[in-house]
N, C-alpha and C positions, 0 to 999 in steps of 0.2 A: 136424549132419554125421555121417558114418559112424564106426563104431568102428575102422576100419582106420587104418593109419599116415597121418598128414596130411602132404601134400606141397604144393609150389606148384601142382601140377595140381589138388589138392583145392580150393584157393582159387578157381581159375578155374571149377571145376565148381560150387562154391557160389554164385558170382555168377550163373551160367546158370540154376541151379535155384532161385534166390532163397532160399537157406538162409543165415541170418545167421551170421557168423563171430565166435567169441569169442576174445579175446586178453587175457592178463594178463602182468605182469612177474614175473620171479623172478630171484634173484641167487645162490642157493645150492641145494645138493643136496636138503635137506629140503623146502623150499618147492616146488621143481620137482617133486618126487615127489608131493606132495599135489595140486598143480594137475593134473598128468598123470593121476593116479588119478581126480580129479573129472571129467575128460573135456574140459578146455579144448582148443580147437583149436590154439592157438599160444601159445608162451611167448616173450616178448621179454626178453632180457637188456639192459635199457635203461641208457643213461648216467645215468638218474635215480638209479642206485645211488650216484652221487656225493653226493647230498643225503640219501637215505633210509637208506643203509648206511654211508657214510663221513663224513657230517657236513659236507660242503662247503656253501658258500652258493649254489652253482649247479653246473651240469653241466660248466662250462668247464674245471675242473681235473682232470677224469677222464682218465687216461692209457690207452694201448693195453694196457700190461701189466696194469693193474687190470681192464680189461674182459675180457681173456683169462682171467685168474685166475677171475673170477666165472662166465664162460661155461663154463669147464671144469667147475665145480662143478654148474651147472645141467644141463649135458649128461649128467652121470652119473645124474641123477634123471629124465631125460626119455626116454620110450620111444615114445609115440604122437604127442604134439603136435609141430608144426613149431617148431623152435628157431631164433630169429633173434637175431643179435648186432648191437648198436647201435654203429656206428662213431663214436668220440668226436671231439671238436673237434681239428682239425688232423691227423687221421689220413688224410684224403682231399683236403685243400685244396691241398697244396703242388704235387703233380704226379700225373699219371695213373698212372705206374709205382708210386709210393708208395701210391696208393689201391688198386691191384690187389694189391700185396704185403700191405697190412694186411688187406684183405678175405680174402685167402688165409690169413692167420694165424687169423682167426676160424674158418675151416673146418678147417684142418689141425691147429692147436694147440687151439682152443677146442671143437671138435666141433659148431659151429653149422652149420645147413643153409641159411642165407641171411643177408644183412646188410641193415641199414637205413641210409640216408643222408638228411640233411636238405638241402633246397634245390631250386632250379629250374634255370634256364639255365646258371648257373655250374658246375653239377656234371654236366651231361649227358654231357660227354666221359668222365667217370669212370664213370658208369652204363654207358655203351656198353662200355667196356673191361672192367669187372668182369663184366658179363653175357657178354661174349666169352670171358672166362676160365672160363665155366661156373659162375659163382656167382650164384644168384638175388638180385635186389635189390628191396627194399621202399622206395619213396619216402616222403617226409614233407614236407608243405607246410602253410601257415598259420602258426601260432605255432611257429617252430622255435627251441627253447631255446638252441641253440648260437649263434643270432644275437640273443640277448637284449639285448646292448649296442646293437645297431643299432636294435632296435625300441623301446628306452627302457623296457623292462619287460614284464611279462606282459599283453599287450593282444590283444583280439579282432582278427583279420585279415580283410581283404576287405569292409569295411563300406561303402566308396565304390565307385563304378562302375569307376574305373581299377584299383583294387586287386583288385576282383572279377574283372575281365577278365584280369588278370595270373595270377590263381590258376587260372582255367580253362585259359588257354594253357599255363601251366607243367605242369598236370596232363596235358595232351595230349602235351607234349614228353617227360615222364617215361615215359608209356606207349609212345610211339614209340621211346624209347631202350632199351626192353626190361624195364622194371620190371614185376613180377608183381602188385603191389598198391600202394596209396597210403594213408598215414596222413594224415588231415586233422585238424589240432588248432586249437581255438578259432576256428572259422569259423561264421558264421551258418548256421542249419540249412537255410534255403532255398537258399543258395549251395551247401552241401554236397550237397543233393538234386540240384541241377542238374549238378554235377560228376559225381556218381555215375551219373546218367542218361547223360552223354556218354561215359563211359569204358567200355571192354570189360573192364578189370581191376577187381577189387574195391577199394572204399574202406573204410578202417577209421577210425572216428571216435573222437575224444576231445575232448569239448566241441564237437562238430559236429552234434549233434542225432540224431534217430532214423532218418533216411533213408539213412545210410551202409550199406554191405554188411556191416559188422561193427563191433564196439566193442572198445576197449582201455582199461584202467585200470592204474594203478600199484597193486600189491597192498597196499602199506602204507596207501594212501589208502582203498581200499574196505574195509579191515579196521579202520580207525580207529587205526592204529599210529603215524602220522607227525603230530606235534602242531604243527609250525611253520607249516604251510600246508594249508588245505582248500579247493581250488578249487570254484567254483560248480557245475561239471559233474560232480562226484563224488557218487555215491550210496554211503553207508556201509552195507555189508551186515552188519557186526558191529563191536562196539566192543572189539576185542581189546587195545587200548591200556589202557583202563580195567580190563579183566579181568586183564591182566598185572600192573598196579600193585597191584590188590587181592590177587591170589594171592601176590605177593612180600611184601606186608604181613603176610598170614597166616603165611607161612613164617617171617618174622623173629620174629613173636610166638611161634610154637611153639618155635623154637630157643631163644629167651630164657627161655621158661617151662618148658623141659625136656619139652615135649610131643612133640618130634620129635628123633631117631627113636624109635619104639616097638619092641616085641619083634618084630613082623612085618617090620620093616625090618632086622633084625640077623641075622648068621650065628652059629651055635653050634659049640661043640667039646666033645668028651668031657671030662667033669669030672675023670676019673682022669688024663688027660694034663695038665690044668692043675695038678693036685696035684704031678705029677712035676716040672713047671717050677719 
């Protein structure tokens, strides 16, 4: 995609021009700055921060205030990429008005340019209302982690004919409701290809094969930093977890052995001033 500022219109153009969209998660200023500098098309402040940043056992405990806090930080480091805030569990389920209000918080307080919602028919009225409030919406179907307890764990979705048909129908509903794009998570690649072909809006895959219009990964997964879980669909592009542990071990050794800090790491003062002291 181009070097210009990425917008939701850029996503639509990428679909038309068959240019793959790159998306990664970030939850802080430093990481967002690096991803933006590298040229990623979109940064998602995902509720996955609950697990990889806050140490929760799932995404269900993440609050709106936590999401806003991290979105603010990522926004300060994002200049070119499209910044998307992930609406957490119960932030849009209770009522349409609360969904719009919380989506507005992501934009007004967090600095996000769009929001992501999980689900199909049950959230269509919320998607309609949020889009009507001039806030772009990215949909999310397949394995939706906020519905983890209903699914009975992390399982591939859409493997039988009825489930596959529902996913196709739900994707079309979200498009009709005004979503500018759709995340497909843990969906058979052939089904993801069919959905991508049927939609005018771009699909972003995560565990949905190569035929989506773009891909997204959790940054801690693709850099080998999160040790508790490594999904099948993740490709590890660097082992920064191992590298960090090794660097810290070297630091500890040098501190204990008096090898750090050395003269080049120290500040000096005039010896005559020291004598007067």
